[in-house]
C-alpha positions as CSV (number, residue, x, y, z in Angstrom):
1,M,-26.1,-27.7,-13.6
2,N,-29.6,-26.9,-13.6
3,K,-31.2,-23.8,-14.9
4,K,-31.7,-21.9,-11.7
5,I,-28.2,-22.4,-10.5
6,K,-26.9,-20.8,-13.9
7,K,-29.4,-17.9,-13.6
8,R,-27.9,-17.2,-10.0
9,I,-24.4,-17.1,-11.4
10,K,-25.3,-15.0,-14.2
11,N,-26.8,-12.4,-11.8
12,K,-24.1,-12.2,-9.6
13,I,-21.8,-11.4,-12.6
14,K,-23.9,-8.8,-13.8
15,K,-24.0,-7.3,-10.1
16,G,-20.1,-7.3,-10.0
17,E,-20.0,-5.5,-13.3
18,K,-22.4,-3.1,-12.3
19,L,-20.2,-2.4,-9.0
20,Q,-16.9,-2.3,-11.1
21,N,-18.4,0.1,-13.3
22,Q,-19.5,2.4,-10.3
23,N,-16.0,2.0,-8.8
24,N,-14.0,3.0,-12.0
25,Q,-15.9,6.5,-12.1
26,E,-13.8,9.3,-11.1
27,Q,-14.4,9.8,-7.2
28,P,-12.4,11.9,-5.0
29,T,-9.9,10.0,-2.9
30,R,-8.3,10.7,0.7
31,V,-4.8,10.0,0.7
32,R,-2.6,9.8,3.9
33,V,0.4,11.8,3.5
34,P,3.6,11.3,5.8
35,R,3.7,13.6,8.6
36,K,7.1,15.3,9.1
37,D,6.5,15.9,12.9
38,Q,6.0,12.2,13.7
39,N,9.3,11.3,11.5
40,E,7.3,9.5,8.7
41,I,8.9,8.9,5.5
42,L,7.8,7.5,2.1
43,G,9.2,4.2,0.9
44,V,9.1,1.4,-1.7
45,I,9.3,-2.1,-0.6
46,E,12.2,-3.8,-2.6
47,Q,12.5,-7.3,-1.3
48,M,10.4,-9.5,0.9
49,L,13.0,-11.3,3.6
50,G,10.3,-13.3,5.5
51,A,9.1,-13.3,9.2
52,S,7.5,-10.0,8.6
53,R,10.6,-8.5,7.4
54,V,11.1,-6.4,4.1
55,R,13.9,-4.2,2.7
56,V,12.6,-0.8,2.2
57,R,14.1,1.9,-0.1
58,C,13.1,5.2,1.7
59,M,12.8,8.8,0.2
60,D,15.9,9.9,2.1
61,G,18.0,7.8,-0.1
62,K,18.8,5.0,2.5
63,T,17.6,1.4,2.4
64,R,16.6,-0.1,5.6
65,M,15.2,-3.3,7.2
66,G,11.4,-2.8,7.7
67,R,9.2,-4.7,10.3
68,I,5.5,-5.2,9.7
69,P,3.7,-5.0,12.8
70,G,1.2,-7.5,13.7
71,K,-1.7,-5.1,13.7
72,L,-0.8,-4.1,10.0
73,K,0.2,-7.7,9.0
74,R,-3.1,-9.1,9.8
75,K,-5.4,-6.3,7.8
76,I,-3.2,-5.7,4.8
77,W,-1.0,-7.8,2.8
78,V,2.2,-6.0,1.8
79,K,4.3,-7.3,-1.5
80,E,7.1,-6.0,-3.3
81,G,6.8,-2.7,-5.0
82,D,4.2,-1.2,-2.7
83,V,4.7,2.1,-1.6
84,V,4.4,2.6,2.2
85,I,4.9,5.1,5.0
86,V,7.8,3.9,7.6
87,T,9.0,5.6,10.7
88,P,12.7,5.0,11.5
89,W,13.7,3.5,14.8
90,E,15.0,5.8,17.4
91,V,17.9,3.2,18.3
92,Q,19.1,2.3,14.7
93,S,17.6,4.9,12.6
94,D,19.8,4.4,9.5
95,E,19.2,0.5,9.4
96,K,15.6,-0.3,10.6
97,C,12.1,1.1,10.6
98,D,8.6,0.1,11.2
99,I,6.0,0.0,8.5
100,I,3.0,2.1,9.1
101,W,0.7,2.3,6.0
102,R,0.3,0.8,2.7
103,Y,-1.0,2.8,-0.5
104,T,-3.5,1.5,-2.9
105,K,-3.0,1.7,-6.7
106,G,-5.4,4.8,-6.8
107,Q,-3.7,6.6,-4.0
108,V,-0.1,6.1,-5.8
109,S,-1.6,7.6,-9.0
110,W,-2.7,10.6,-6.8
111,L,0.6,11.0,-4.9
112,S,2.7,10.6,-8.4
113,K,0.3,13.5,-9.7
114,K,1.0,15.8,-6.8
115,G,4.7,15.2,-6.8
116,Y,5.3,13.2,-3.8
117,L,7.0,10.3,-5.5
118,K,9.6,12.1,-7.4
119,E,12.5,10.9,-5.4
120,L,11.3,7.3,-5.3
121,Y,11.0,6.7,-9.1
């Protein structure tokens, strides 16, 4: 590698470190909370079943088979252990649900500090 390429790589690394340091600072986070009037529940993904299906343990104590809609599937990757918001189906509300939202690590820590995740963990 020539010197110009090495210098460009070092500059990119330095810029990335600066961005990480800026992101690590305490910033207020906006967190979407489940809405009771729209029948939304917090849940944790227990198992990936394939074909956009997952097994979700919900706050009401029931384990449901969740479906990841195409709108969410294309934007956000969901994996085991993620905290999500689900809406139970109207027909088979005890067995099936749709995933509406996935929380990031920072949002999950905020939820746990505020006491929303006491029943899940």
